[in-house]
Structures are given as C-alpha cells and as structure tokens.
N, C-alpha and C positions, 0 to 999 in steps of 0.2 A: 495492027496497033492503032492506026488512025481511026478505024471503026470503033475500037474499044474506047479510045479517048473521046470520040464523039458521043458514045453511049454514056460514059461516065459524066460528061459535061451536061448531058440531058438530065441525068439523075440529080446532079447538083442544082441545076436550074429549077427542077421540079421541087426539090426540097426548099429552096429559097422562096419559091412561090407559095408553098404551103405555110412555111413559117411566117413569111411576110403577110400572107392573107390572114392567118390566125391572129397576128398582132394587130392588124388593121381592124378586124372584127372586135377584138378585145377593147381597142381604143374607142370604137363607135358604140359599144354597149353602154347604155345609160346607167348612172349610179342610182340605185333605188333608195329613196328617202322615205322613212316611215314617219308619217305625220299623224298625230292624235287630235281628233276633233270630236266634240260632243255630237251625239246623234241629232240629225236635223239642222245643225248649225253651220254657218259660214257657207251657204250654198253658192254665193257668187265666187268665192275663192275656189271651191271645189270644181267649178266649171271652167274657171280661167287658168288655173295652174297647168292643166294638160296642154293648153294652147302655147304657153311660153316655156315650159320646162326643158324642151329639147335644146333651146338656146344655151342653157347652162350644162347640158349633158346629163340631165336629171330625169328621173321618173318618180312621181310621188305616189306612194301607196298609202291611201287614207285609211286609218283605223278608227272605227267609231267606238265611243265610250258613253256610258250612261250619264256621267256627270264629270265635273272638273276634278273632283277628288280622285276618281279612277284614272283620269288622264295623267294627273300629277304623279300618281304612284307608278304608272307604266314608264313615264320618262325617267323617274328616279331609279327604277330597276334596270334601265338600259334597253327597254323594249321599244323605245321611240327615239327618233333623232331630233324632232321638234314637236312642240305641242302648243295648242292655244289654251289660254287660261284666263281666269278672272283676276281682277286686282286683289280680291279677297284671298284667293288661293296662292297668289304670289306672296302675300304677307304670311300666310300659313307656312309656305315652304321655308321662308326665312326663319320663322319662329321654331320650326322643327329641325333646322339645321340641314335642310336639303340643299345641295350645292348646285342650284339651277340659276340661270341668268336670263333676265328679260332682255330680248334683243330688238323687238319692234312692237309697235302698237297695232291695233285693229280698229278700235273705235268704241262707241257706246250708244246709249239710248235705249237699252234693253229693259229698264225698270219702269213698269207701268202699273198704276193702281186704278182698278176699274170697279164699278158698282153694278149690282144686279138691277134689272128692270124694276122700277117702282121705288128704289131707294133714292129718294129725291135729294141729291146733293149736287150742286153745280160744280163744274170743273174749276179747279184752282181756287176754291173758296173754303179755306181752312176754318173760317169762322162758322160757316154753315155746318161743316162736318163736326166740329167740336160741339155745336149746339145739339145735334142729333145724338152724339155719343153721350153727352152729359144727361140728356133726357132719358136715355135708356140704360145707363150703366148700373143702376140699382135694381132693375127688374129683368130686362132682357138685353144684355150687353151686345153691342154691334160685333158681328163675327167677321173675321178676316182670314182668308185662306192664303197660305204661303208655305213652300217647302221649308221645313225646319233646318236651320244652319246654312241656308243658301245666301248668296249675295243679296237677293231680293228681301230675305228675312232681315238682314242687317240694315238695308236701306229703309225698310218699312219702320223698324224701331226708331231709327234716326229721325225719320219724317214725323212720326207721331210725337216724339219728344219735342221736336222743333215747334209744333203747333200746340204744345201744352196738353197733350193727351197721354196719359200714363199707359204704356203698352201692357203692363202687368195687371192693372186694376180697373182701367176704364173700358177696355175692350177684351174680346176673347179671340186670341190668335190660334188658328187651327192648322195642323199639318196636312196640306193637300198638294199633291203633285201638280205640276203645270198642266199636263194633258187633261187632268180631271177637273180643272178649275172652271172652264166654260160651262160644263154640264152642271157643276155644283151651283154656279150662279143662276143658271136658267131654272133649276129646280128649287131655288130659294133656300138651299141648304146653308149658304153663307150670304152675307150682305155685300162683302167686297172681296177682291182678290188682288194680292200683290204678285204680279206675274211677269213673265217674259213678254216682250213686245208682240211676237207673233200670236201668242195665245190671248193676249189682251185684244189685239185686232180681231181675232176670231170671235171672241166673246161679244165684241161691239157689233161686228158685221152679221153674225149668225145667231146670237143668243140674246139680243136686246140689251146688252150691258151698255153702260155709259162711262166715259173717261172721268176720273176724279183728279188724278195728278200724274204727270209724266215727270218722274224724278231724274232729271238730267240737267247738269250744269249747276253753277252756283254752289250752294251748300252741299249738294249731293255729288258733285264731281261729274266728269264726263268720260274719264279713262276707266272703262269697265273691263275691257278685254285686250289681250296682247299675246305675244308668242315668247316661249321660253325654250332654252336648250340646256343641256348639262354643261357645266363649266369645263369638264374634262374634254368635251368635244371641241370647244374653243381652243383649248391648250394643245390638243393633239392634232387637230386638222382645221386650222383657221380658214384655209382656202375653201374647204367644203362648206363651212358655215357661210362664207361670203357668197358662194354660189346659191345656197339655199335662200339667203336674204334677197339676193338679186332677183331670183325667180318670183318671190313673193311680191316684191315691189313692181316688177313687170306685170304680174297678174292684176294687182290692185290698180295699176294705171289704166286698165281697160274699163274701169267703172267708177273710181273715186271722183267725186265732184260732178258726176253725171247721173242723175236719178233715173233717167230712162234706161241707161245701160245697167245700172244697179238692179233695177227691176227685171230686166231681160235675163241677166245671168242668174239671178236668184230663182226665177221661174223655171229655168232649165233643170233645177234640182228639187225645188220645194214641192211638197205634197199639199200645201195649203192652197185654197182657192185663189184665183188671180186677184180678186178684190181685197183679200186679206194681205197678200204679198204687197200690193200697191200701198195699202194703208201703212203697213209695217215699215217698208223701205222709204216711203216718201214723208211720212209724218213723224216717225220715231227714230230710226237708226241713222247714225252718221259714221262713216268709215274714214280712217286716217291712219297712215303708218307711223305718224309721230306719237310721242308719249307725253302726256301731261303729267310730268313727274310729281307735281304738287298733289295730284289726286291719289297717287300711290301712297304718299305720306299721309294724306287724309284718311285713307282706308286703314292704315296702321293705327292711327289715333282712334278711329271708330272701333276697331276690334278690341283694343285695350279697354275702352269705355264699356263695351258690351260684355266684357269678361270672357271673350273668345280667345284672347291672347294674354299670356302672363305679363308681358311687357310691351311697351310701345317701341317698335323697331323702326320707326320712321328715319332715325339717324343712320340706319344700316342700308337703306334703300340703294344708295349710290354704289355700294359694293356688289350688289346683285343686279346691276344695270349696265349694259354695254351697247351703246348705240353707234359705235364706230363702224360696224359693218353696214348699218343702215346709212350712215353718212357717206360711205364709199358708193353705195348703190344709188343714192339719190343726188349726190353732189351738194347736199346741204350740210351745214355745220352741226356738230353734236348739240350745241346750244339751241340752234333753231329747231332741232328735232325733239327738244325736251319740253316743249309746250305747244299747245294749239287751242 
C-alpha cells in the first residue's frame, strides 16, 4: 500500500511538472505582432525592434507592402496589428470611414525635388525655377516625374502653386515610380523628379542630379509618417496596444536624436550605397515619435483643395488620434506629444 501510494505520488508530481512546465512555456512564448511597412522603408526601426521586443514579450513579424494604400487595406481587413502610414493616407482613411487610429509619429523629410544634370536651377530659388518654366511652357514644357496620387504628388502641386507655377498648364507632370526616377533623370527623359529622399539622394550621388527643394517644414509640414492601429484593437486589448507602443518607443530611443546611430541601424537593412544612406539620414530625414497634429490638419486641407477628398476632414482629426499610449510609454503629456 505504501509502495502504491509512493507510486501514485510520483505520477501526481510528474503531472504537476508537465502542466506547470507547459504553462511556463506558454507564458514565455512571445506574442506575434504583424506590422505592415512599405518595401525598403523604416530600416532603422526594422533593425531595432528585434533588440527591444522581448522586454514587452513581443515578436514583430514585418510584412512588406508596395505602397501605403496596400498597407492601409491590410490593416482595415484585419491582416495587420499595426501599420506605418503617411499623413495623406491617414486623411484618406477618415474620408473613407475606415475606423483606424493614429497612435504615434515617425517623422518626416521624405519629400525631395531634384533636377537632372544640366537643368540649371539653383537650390531653393523659386524665382529662377519659374523663369525657366515660363520660358519653356509654350514650346517644350518642363517635365516633372512623380507617382500619381502619392504624397509627393500632393506636395509637388502645393509647391508649384505656392511659387505661382500652374501645375496643369505651365509644366508637364509625368507618372514615374520612385525606383525609375534616377534613371529617367540621368537619361534626360524628365527635367525634374519629386521623389522620396533615398531616391533623391541616389540621383544626386550617382546620377548627377541636383537638389531643387527639400519640401519639409513651414508651408509643407513635417509630419509625413506615423503609425495606425484599428480602433477595435484599442477597445478589445488596450494592454497589447500599450506593449506595442512601448516597444516602438524603446526601439526609436536607440537612434532618435543621434545621426550616427540613425545611419548605423539604417545601414543594417538598406540596400542603398553607404554614401546615399548618409545623405538621406543626415540631410533629409528627421525621426520623432511625437505628432505635429497641425500638419495632419494641413494635409486634410490640401487634399480637399486638390480634389482628392470630397470634404475637409481636419475637424475630425482628433477623433482618429490617440496619443495616450504614447504618453504612458514616454512619460510626456499628450499636449507635449501633439507638436514638435
């Protein structure tokens, strides 16, 4: 009887060990977070998230998308937990009634206007540019490459109008993808390209292009990119959203405000030459987890003026913005996080 009792005790202990061990394993298994990012973008974040994710018990599974429209659709369909997006696509989400919420910023500086070699216009000289445009508009209009419907397209039109150049009559805007723009400039197929900073840097460094204008700050805003989640995730699992934001803040702390670290982490992912990454990160891009809310409202105004939105939804921005998770992650007030 004593032997049997000892035998049964051993079985019970073994079962407790198995159950307890399985439970411990389950607790230690990280929660997989599906994050949508555009192909080639946010290299510094891609390389730092894995460093800090375990602190929050998370594992980030990065899913690549061709553009922000595809990323937005995937988030709306429930295929992602968090996605990076542009200010333009945030406004689009509001106008289309997609229930997504902007939860933190990433930064800006991506909009760069460059000219081909031989197109003699000094940087930041709108008078000289208008003079060339006026001289050629009746015979051979200045050609500008930009992807149709992109954030860069919107900023290009705004810039041209600001310097009294009619984008519809005075120049010829051509639909050319970012990756094809440096070659188009080098071949003389276009005079200028409104492009993403990395491709602008590539065109300058490798294709003989020159900088015409960096459309950043002032009338063009600086809040170009941020992160969004579905509202229902906030409502159903706010603790998970907090952990996601905590991880993003910890990752960004590794390089924000330090250009050397910014370049280092970007180089770990980027396929661009080191000289191009250096120019892009040091001269053009600025990262910040804060959100310049006024720039989101500016984008809403611009989209209405461009005819890309039926109404100006700037008054609705606040309903689609929640910086409380970021406030907890950083220790800063929501007000302090609403401008930079």
